[in-house]
C-alpha positions in Angstrom: 73.7 -104.0 -41.2 70.1 -105.1 -42.4 68.5 -102.0 -41.5 71.4 -100.2 -43.6 69.8 -101.9 -46.5 66.5 -102.0 -46.0 66.5 -98.2 -45.4 69.4 -97.1 -47.4 67.3 -94.7 -49.0 66.2 -93.1 -45.9 70.3 -93.3 -44.4 71.2 -91.5 -47.8 69.2 -88.7 -47.2 70.6 -88.3 -43.5 74.0 -89.0 -44.9 73.7 -85.9 -47.3 72.3 -83.9 -44.2 74.6 -84.6 -42.0 77.6 -83.7 -44.5 75.7 -80.4 -44.8 75.4 -80.0 -41.3 79.2 -81.0 -40.6 81.4 -79.5 -43.7 79.8 -75.9 -44.4 80.8 -75.2 -40.7 84.2 -76.7 -41.6 84.4 -74.5 -44.5 83.3 -71.2 -43.2 85.9 -71.8 -40.5 88.9 -72.0 -42.6 87.6 -68.7 -43.9 87.7 -67.2 -41.2 90.8 -68.8 -39.3 93.2 -68.9 -41.6 93.2 -64.9 -42.5 93.2 -64.5 -38.4 96.1 -67.1 -37.7 97.9 -64.8 -40.6 97.6 -61.5 -38.5 98.2 -63.2 -35.8 101.3 -65.5 -36.3 104.2 -63.2 -35.7 102.4 -61.1 -32.7 102.9 -63.3 -29.3 100.4 -61.4 -27.4 97.7 -61.8 -30.2 98.3 -65.5 -30.7 98.0 -65.8 -26.7 94.8 -63.7 -26.8 93.1 -65.9 -29.5 94.3 -69.2 -28.0 92.6 -68.1 -24.6 89.2 -66.8 -26.9 89.5 -69.9 -28.4 89.7 -72.7 -25.8 86.8 -70.6 -24.0 84.9 -71.1 -27.2 85.7 -74.6 -27.4 84.6 -75.3 -23.3 81.2 -74.2 -24.0 78.6 -77.5 -24.0 77.6 -77.9 -27.6 74.0 -78.5 -26.4 73.9 -75.4 -24.4 75.0 -73.7 -27.3 72.5 -75.0 -29.8 70.0 -73.9 -27.6 70.7 -70.4 -26.4 71.8 -69.8 -30.2 68.2 -69.0 -31.5 68.0 -65.9 -29.1 71.5 -64.6 -29.8 70.7 -64.9 -33.9 67.2 -64.7 -34.0 66.6 -67.8 -35.7 63.9 -70.9 -34.9 65.7 -73.3 -32.2 65.2 -75.9 -34.5 66.4 -74.2 -37.5 69.5 -75.6 -39.0 71.1 -72.1 -39.1 72.1 -72.9 -35.1 74.1 -76.0 -35.4 76.2 -74.7 -38.6 76.7 -71.9 -36.6 77.8 -73.3 -33.3 80.3 -75.9 -35.4 81.7 -73.2 -37.3 82.7 -71.1 -33.9 83.8 -74.3 -32.2 86.1 -75.3 -35.8 87.3 -72.0 -36.1 88.9 -72.0 -32.6 90.5 -75.0 -33.0 91.7 -73.7 -36.3 92.7 -70.3 -35.6 95.1 -71.8 -33.3 96.7 -74.3 -35.2 97.8 -71.8 -38.2 100.5 -70.2 -36.9 101.8 -73.3 -34.9 101.7 -74.8 -38.6 103.5 -72.1 -40.2 106.0 -72.1 -37.1 106.2 -75.6 -38.4 108.2 -74.7 -41.6 111.4 -75.2 -41.7 113.8 -71.9 -41.4 116.0 -73.5 -44.2 113.0 -72.7 -46.9 112.4 -69.4 -45.3 115.6 -68.1 -45.5 115.8 -69.1 -49.1 112.6 -66.9 -49.6 114.1 -64.3 -48.0 117.0 -64.5 -50.6 115.2 -64.5 -53.6 113.8 -61.4 -52.5 110.4 -62.0 -51.4 108.7 -59.7 -49.1 107.2 -61.1 -45.8 103.6 -61.5 -47.2 105.0 -62.7 -50.5 107.1 -64.9 -48.5 104.1 -66.0 -46.0 101.6 -66.7 -48.7 103.6 -68.2 -51.3 106.5 -70.0 -49.5 104.9 -70.7 -45.4 101.5 -71.3 -46.0 102.1 -73.9 -48.8 104.8 -75.9 -46.8 102.1 -75.8 -43.6 99.3 -77.4 -45.6 100.6 -80.9 -44.0 100.5 -79.5 -40.5 96.8 -78.0 -41.3 95.2 -81.2 -43.0 95.9 -82.5 -40.0 93.7 -80.0 -38.0 91.0 -80.3 -40.5 91.5 -84.1 -40.4 90.6 -83.7 -36.4 87.9 -81.0 -36.9 86.0 -82.8 -39.3 85.9 -85.5 -37.1 84.6 -83.8 -34.7 82.0 -82.0 -36.3 80.8 -85.3 -37.7 80.1 -86.0 -34.2 78.9 -83.0 -32.9 75.8 -82.8 -35.4 75.0 -86.4 -34.3 74.6 -84.6 -30.4 72.4 -82.2 -31.9 69.6 -84.6 -32.7 68.9 -84.9 -29.2 67.4 -81.8 -29.3 65.7 -82.2 -33.0 67.9 -81.7 -35.3 68.5 -83.7 -38.5 71.7 -85.9 -39.7 72.6 -89.4 -38.7 71.8 -88.6 -35.1 68.0 -89.2 -35.8 69.0 -92.9 -35.9 70.2 -92.7 -32.1 67.1 -91.1 -31.3 64.0 -92.4 -33.1 66.1 -96.3 -32.3 65.8 -95.1 -28.6 62.5 -94.3 -28.5 61.7 -97.6 -29.9 64.1 -99.4 -28.2 64.8 -100.5 -32.2 68.6 -101.4 -31.5 69.3 -102.1 -35.3 68.4 -98.4 -35.9 71.3 -97.4 -33.3 73.5 -99.8 -34.6 73.3 -98.7 -38.2 73.9 -94.7 -37.1 76.9 -95.5 -35.2 78.1 -98.0 -38.1 76.8 -95.2 -40.7 78.5 -91.9 -38.7 82.0 -93.9 -38.4 81.6 -94.6 -42.2 81.5 -91.2 -43.0 83.9 -89.9 -40.6 86.2 -92.5 -42.7 85.5 -91.2 -45.9 85.7 -87.8 -45.0 88.8 -88.2 -43.6 90.2 -90.2 -46.3 88.9 -87.5 -48.5 91.0 -85.3 -46.8 94.0 -87.1 -46.8 93.6 -87.0 -50.8 93.6 -83.3 -50.8 96.2 -82.9 -48.4 98.5 -85.7 -51.3 97.0 -83.0 -53.7 98.1 -79.8 -52.2 101.8 -81.0 -51.3 103.3 -82.8 -54.6 106.6 -81.9 -53.1 106.4 -84.0 -49.9 106.2 -86.8 -52.2 109.9 -86.1 -54.0 111.3 -88.6 -51.5 111.3 -89.4 -48.1 115.5 -88.4 -47.5 115.8 -85.1 -45.8 118.0 -83.6 -48.1 115.6 -84.3 -51.2 113.1 -82.9 -49.0 115.0 -80.3 -47.8 115.9 -79.2 -51.9 112.3 -80.0 -52.7 111.2 -76.8 -50.8 113.2 -75.2 -52.1 112.4 -75.6 -55.4 109.3 -74.5 -54.7 111.0 -71.2 -53.5 112.4 -70.4 -56.7 109.7 -71.5 -59.1 107.1 -69.3 -57.0 109.7 -66.0 -57.3 108.5 -63.2 -59.0 110.4 -62.6 -62.8 
């Protein structure tokens, strides 16, 4: 702990860099995965192909991908772009599978209410099903965020930035305090990001706090569909 206090400015700088390297890929993945997930949602063959491709991408070792990417996208081997592109691929591979699964979890009663109101299929997906799928999506996003934070740390092995530098520098100097400080900083960062995502999820789903009973929750979902109905 003393190392954290004695070198706070350094740890803070590495933390900001770690956030950039792990969260930008997550944002990019969301922009790609949500539209793609909506596109394959109603097609079983397309969903199976998406799952297979996503599984293949996610099984590629991160270190190998960090090293190979520069030759594929014409960047320097130690460029931050390599890490962010690699993590965006991993994040998309995980998220694109969760979007259809999240939509599958939407209560049929809410979907039926949207149909009865007169929504067209795309209106029903965007205004009713997608908002109601947010809790499931947030759960996956939380997993992806922690995964990205961990993978950025691994990238320090081949010279990338972030809090992983505390591991490599501490190991090279046989300085255990620096390694422990890195572990603590990474864990705290993961917890803070996870908490932020939980708060965002609650803000985006106010109807989920209407009541705990299934009857009240179902009624709140019905009300959401009615309020969003076209005039």
